[in-house]
FITI-458816 format. One record per residue (C-alpha): x, y, z; residue number from 1. Coordinates in steps of 0.2 Angstrom, whole numbers, plus 5000, padded with zeros to 4 digits. Layout:
N
+------+------+------+-----+
:    X :    Y :    Z :  nr :
+------+------+------+-----+
:    X :    Y :    Z : NUM :
...
+------+------+------+-----+
REM end
This chain:
190
+------+------+------+-----+
:    X :    Y :    Z :  nr :
+------+------+------+-----+
: 5024 : 4925 : 5007 :   1 :
: 5031 : 4910 : 4997 :   2 :
: 5014 : 4909 : 4987 :   3 :
: 5013 : 4927 : 4981 :   4 :
: 5031 : 4925 : 4975 :   5 :
: 5025 : 4910 : 4966 :   6 :
: 5010 : 4920 : 4958 :   7 :
: 5022 : 4936 : 4955 :   8 :
: 5033 : 4924 : 4946 :   9 :
: 5019 : 4911 : 4935 :  10 :
: 5008 : 4926 : 4931 :  11 :
: 5018 : 4944 : 4931 :  12 :
: 5023 : 4951 : 4917 :  13 :
: 5039 : 4964 : 4917 :  14 :
: 5035 : 4979 : 4907 :  15 :
: 5048 : 4993 : 4899 :  16 :
: 5056 : 5004 : 4914 :  17 :
: 5054 : 4991 : 4929 :  18 :
: 5037 : 4991 : 4929 :  19 :
: 5030 : 4974 : 4934 :  20 :
: 5010 : 4970 : 4928 :  21 :
: 5001 : 4958 : 4941 :  22 :
: 4984 : 4965 : 4934 :  23 :
: 4977 : 4946 : 4934 :  24 :
: 4976 : 4944 : 4952 :  25 :
: 4980 : 4961 : 4961 :  26 :
: 4977 : 4977 : 4951 :  27 :
: 4963 : 4973 : 4938 :  28 :
: 4956 : 4957 : 4939 :  29 :
: 4956 : 4950 : 4959 :  30 :
: 4959 : 4934 : 4966 :  31 :
: 4948 : 4938 : 4982 :  32 :
: 4953 : 4920 : 4991 :  33 :
: 4973 : 4925 : 4987 :  34 :
: 4970 : 4943 : 4994 :  35 :
: 4960 : 4936 : 5010 :  36 :
: 4975 : 4926 : 5011 :  37 :
: 4987 : 4940 : 5011 :  38 :
: 4975 : 4950 : 5023 :  39 :
: 4977 : 4935 : 5037 :  40 :
: 4998 : 4936 : 5034 :  41 :
: 4996 : 4957 : 5036 :  42 :
: 4987 : 4953 : 5053 :  43 :
: 4997 : 4940 : 5058 :  44 :
: 5010 : 4953 : 5056 :  45 :
: 5005 : 4968 : 5064 :  46 :
: 4991 : 4962 : 5077 :  47 :
: 5000 : 4967 : 5093 :  48 :
: 4998 : 4988 : 5086 :  49 :
: 4981 : 4989 : 5092 :  50 :
: 4978 : 4998 : 5075 :  51 :
: 4960 : 5007 : 5075 :  52 :
: 4961 : 5009 : 5056 :  53 :
: 4967 : 5006 : 5039 :  54 :
: 4973 : 5017 : 5026 :  55 :
: 4976 : 5016 : 5010 :  56 :
: 4976 : 5026 : 4991 :  57 :
: 4966 : 5022 : 4980 :  58 :
: 4964 : 5012 : 4969 :  59 :
: 4974 : 4993 : 4970 :  60 :
: 4977 : 4997 : 4988 :  61 :
: 4960 : 4996 : 4994 :  62 :
: 4956 : 4976 : 4991 :  63 :
: 4971 : 4971 : 5000 :  64 :
: 4965 : 4983 : 5015 :  65 :
: 4949 : 4978 : 5015 :  66 :
: 4954 : 4960 : 5016 :  67 :
: 4966 : 4964 : 5030 :  68 :
: 4952 : 4975 : 5038 :  69 :
: 4941 : 4960 : 5038 :  70 :
: 4956 : 4952 : 5053 :  71 :
: 4958 : 4968 : 5062 :  72 :
: 4939 : 4974 : 5063 :  73 :
: 4941 : 4991 : 5058 :  74 :
: 4938 : 5003 : 5046 :  75 :
: 4948 : 5006 : 5030 :  76 :
: 4951 : 5023 : 5024 :  77 :
: 4955 : 5028 : 5007 :  78 :
: 4962 : 5045 : 4999 :  79 :
: 4953 : 5048 : 4983 :  80 :
: 4963 : 5052 : 4971 :  81 :
: 4951 : 5064 : 4962 :  82 :
: 4939 : 5079 : 4968 :  83 :
: 4921 : 5075 : 4968 :  84 :
: 4904 : 5085 : 4975 :  85 :
: 4901 : 5072 : 4989 :  86 :
: 4920 : 5076 : 4994 :  87 :
: 4919 : 5085 : 5013 :  88 :
: 4927 : 5103 : 5009 :  89 :
: 4934 : 5101 : 5025 :  90 :
: 4948 : 5089 : 5020 :  91 :
: 4968 : 5082 : 5023 :  92 :
: 4977 : 5085 : 5005 :  93 :
: 4994 : 5082 : 4999 :  94 :
: 5001 : 5079 : 4981 :  95 :
: 5007 : 5059 : 4974 :  96 :
: 5018 : 5059 : 4960 :  97 :
: 5014 : 5039 : 4952 :  98 :
: 5028 : 5031 : 4948 :  99 :
: 5020 : 5018 : 4936 : 100 :
: 5008 : 5033 : 4927 : 101 :
: 5022 : 5047 : 4928 : 102 :
: 5008 : 5058 : 4934 : 103 :
: 5007 : 5070 : 4948 : 104 :
: 4990 : 5072 : 4958 : 105 :
: 4981 : 5079 : 4975 : 106 :
: 4976 : 5065 : 4987 : 107 :
: 4962 : 5069 : 4999 : 108 :
: 4953 : 5062 : 5014 : 109 :
: 4939 : 5070 : 5022 : 110 :
: 4944 : 5076 : 5041 : 111 :
: 4929 : 5066 : 5046 : 112 :
: 4939 : 5049 : 5044 : 113 :
: 4955 : 5053 : 5052 : 114 :
: 4962 : 5058 : 5069 : 115 :
: 4975 : 5060 : 5084 : 116 :
: 4967 : 5046 : 5091 : 117 :
: 4970 : 5034 : 5075 : 118 :
: 4981 : 5022 : 5076 : 119 :
: 4986 : 5017 : 5058 : 120 :
: 4990 : 5004 : 5047 : 121 :
: 4995 : 5010 : 5031 : 122 :
: 4992 : 4995 : 5016 : 123 :
: 4996 : 4996 : 4997 : 124 :
: 4997 : 4985 : 4983 : 125 :
: 5017 : 4990 : 4976 : 126 :
: 5032 : 5001 : 4985 : 127 :
: 5045 : 5007 : 4972 : 128 :
: 5052 : 5026 : 4975 : 129 :
: 5037 : 5027 : 4990 : 130 :
: 5031 : 5043 : 4983 : 131 :
: 5012 : 5038 : 4985 : 132 :
: 5018 : 5031 : 5004 : 133 :
: 5025 : 5050 : 5007 : 134 :
: 5010 : 5057 : 5004 : 135 :
: 5001 : 5046 : 5014 : 136 :
: 5013 : 5049 : 5029 : 137 :
: 5010 : 5068 : 5026 : 138 :
: 4991 : 5064 : 5028 : 139 :
: 4993 : 5054 : 5044 : 140 :
: 5004 : 5069 : 5050 : 141 :
: 4995 : 5082 : 5047 : 142 :
: 4978 : 5072 : 5055 : 143 :
: 4990 : 5068 : 5070 : 144 :
: 4987 : 5050 : 5070 : 145 :
: 5001 : 5036 : 5074 : 146 :
: 5006 : 5024 : 5061 : 147 :
: 5010 : 5010 : 5069 : 148 :
: 5015 : 5001 : 5055 : 149 :
: 5017 : 5000 : 5036 : 150 :
: 5011 : 4983 : 5023 : 151 :
: 5014 : 4982 : 5006 : 152 :
: 5010 : 4967 : 4995 : 153 :
: 5025 : 4969 : 4983 : 154 :
: 5040 : 4979 : 4987 : 155 :
: 5054 : 4984 : 4974 : 156 :
: 5070 : 4982 : 4985 : 157 :
: 5080 : 4989 : 4970 : 158 :
: 5070 : 5006 : 4971 : 159 :
: 5073 : 5019 : 4986 : 160 :
: 5056 : 5017 : 4994 : 161 :
: 5060 : 5005 : 5007 : 162 :
: 5075 : 5009 : 5012 : 163 :
: 5068 : 5027 : 5014 : 164 :
: 5055 : 5023 : 5025 : 165 :
: 5066 : 5007 : 5035 : 166 :
: 5079 : 5022 : 5039 : 167 :
: 5065 : 5033 : 5045 : 168 :
: 5062 : 5022 : 5057 : 169 :
: 5045 : 5016 : 5050 : 170 :
: 5039 : 4998 : 5056 : 171 :
: 5037 : 4993 : 5035 : 172 :
: 5034 : 4975 : 5030 : 173 :
: 5031 : 4970 : 5014 : 174 :
: 5024 : 4951 : 5009 : 175 :
: 5038 : 4948 : 4995 : 176 :
: 5053 : 4960 : 4991 : 177 :
: 5061 : 4959 : 4973 : 178 :
: 5079 : 4963 : 4973 : 179 :
: 5080 : 4964 : 4954 : 180 :
: 5071 : 4960 : 4940 : 181 :
: 5076 : 4957 : 4920 : 182 :
: 5066 : 4952 : 4904 : 183 :
: 5063 : 4937 : 4910 : 184 :
: 5070 : 4934 : 4929 : 185 :
: 5064 : 4941 : 4944 : 186 :
: 5075 : 4938 : 4959 : 187 :
: 5068 : 4938 : 4977 : 188 :
: 5075 : 4946 : 4992 : 189 :
: 5074 : 4930 : 5006 : 190 :
+------+------+------+-----+
REM end
């Protein structure tokens, strides 16, 4: 997606530890019109998969997943990172290590919202090492749902997540893949 690459180049900031900060349009402040275009692009990539639900993880994946859901006309289910009084007690649960936060936490989904009849499209904002994705896949597997595809906004192709998912047969599509980053330059995969 050329527009995403342009926005990353113009608005993204490269931080220490191979962290790409895109909070001006994707992770803190949301460019809703652009997210809508991203949702449309994800729909075009997976529209033939008979998706019944979109699965993501809080927080940054929710906006992109919601925009895609408008096109698919399906609900979005998101894994929660914190327990609360309004979370059902009957849940699917998995552990995830956040690459950017360097922290391990549990993610949870009520069993009421995922089951063996679901055909999932998993969507997230970033894919680096694939830790969050592995945890979402574990929840999907536990529920018996089938994973029809994985849609990522920005994949760090120089890290292991994308290669792992593709080598394990997942239908992974990323809107922008970064092959290298240094202090002032981002190299995209063509």
